[in-house]
C-alpha positions as CSV (number, residue, x, y, z in Angstrom):
1,X,13.0,55.2,20.4
2,X,10.7,56.4,17.7
3,X,10.1,60.0,16.8
4,X,6.2,60.6,16.7
5,X,6.3,63.6,14.3
6,X,8.6,61.8,11.9
7,X,6.3,58.7,11.9
8,X,3.2,60.9,11.2
9,X,4.9,62.8,8.4
10,X,6.1,59.6,6.8
11,X,2.7,58.0,7.0
12,X,1.0,61.1,5.6
13,X,3.4,61.2,2.6
14,X,3.1,57.5,1.9
15,X,0.4,55.7,3.9
16,X,1.9,52.9,5.8
17,X,5.4,54.2,5.9
18,X,5.1,55.5,9.4
19,X,3.8,52.1,10.5
20,X,6.8,50.4,8.9
21,X,9.0,52.9,10.8
22,X,7.3,51.9,14.0
23,X,7.9,48.2,13.2
24,X,4.2,47.4,12.5
25,X,4.6,45.7,9.2
26,X,1.1,44.3,8.8
27,X,-0.5,47.6,9.7
28,X,1.8,49.3,7.2
29,X,0.8,46.9,4.5
30,X,-2.9,47.5,5.3
31,X,-2.6,51.2,4.9
32,X,-0.4,50.9,1.9
33,X,-3.0,48.7,0.1
34,X,-6.3,50.2,1.4
35,X,-5.5,53.9,0.9
36,X,-4.9,53.8,-2.9
37,X,-8.0,51.6,-3.3
38,X,-10.1,54.2,-1.5
39,X,-8.5,57.0,-3.5
40,X,-9.5,55.3,-6.7
41,X,-12.8,53.9,-5.6
42,X,-14.2,57.1,-4.1
43,X,-12.6,59.6,-6.5
44,X,-10.4,60.9,-3.7
45,X,-13.0,61.7,-1.1
46,X,-11.9,58.9,1.3
47,X,-8.3,58.9,0.3
48,X,-7.7,62.0,2.4
49,X,-9.4,60.4,5.4
50,X,-7.1,57.4,5.1
51,X,-4.0,59.6,4.8
52,X,-5.0,61.4,8.0
53,X,-6.0,58.3,9.9
54,X,-2.8,56.6,8.9
55,X,-0.7,59.5,10.0
56,X,-2.6,59.8,13.3
57,X,-2.2,56.1,14.1
58,X,1.5,56.1,13.3
59,X,2.0,59.2,15.5
60,X,0.0,57.7,18.4
61,X,1.8,54.4,18.3
62,X,5.2,56.1,18.2
63,X,4.2,58.4,21.0
64,X,2.9,55.6,23.2
65,X,6.0,53.6,22.9
66,X,8.7,56.3,22.7
67,X,8.2,57.5,26.3
68,X,7.6,61.1,25.2
């Protein structure tokens, strides 16, 4: 059983970490690689968006499969 808030917090702090926690390795690698690229490439504007989307997807996956 996964804890959805924990997955979201992990992924917000380090994009992809919440996905790793959920067992979604490829999705975690995607967020881990894409987010820093967007932080650098857009001067930070899209970096926040990636952080939030990464956290939301980690939360949603954990909630869907935790039975909560």
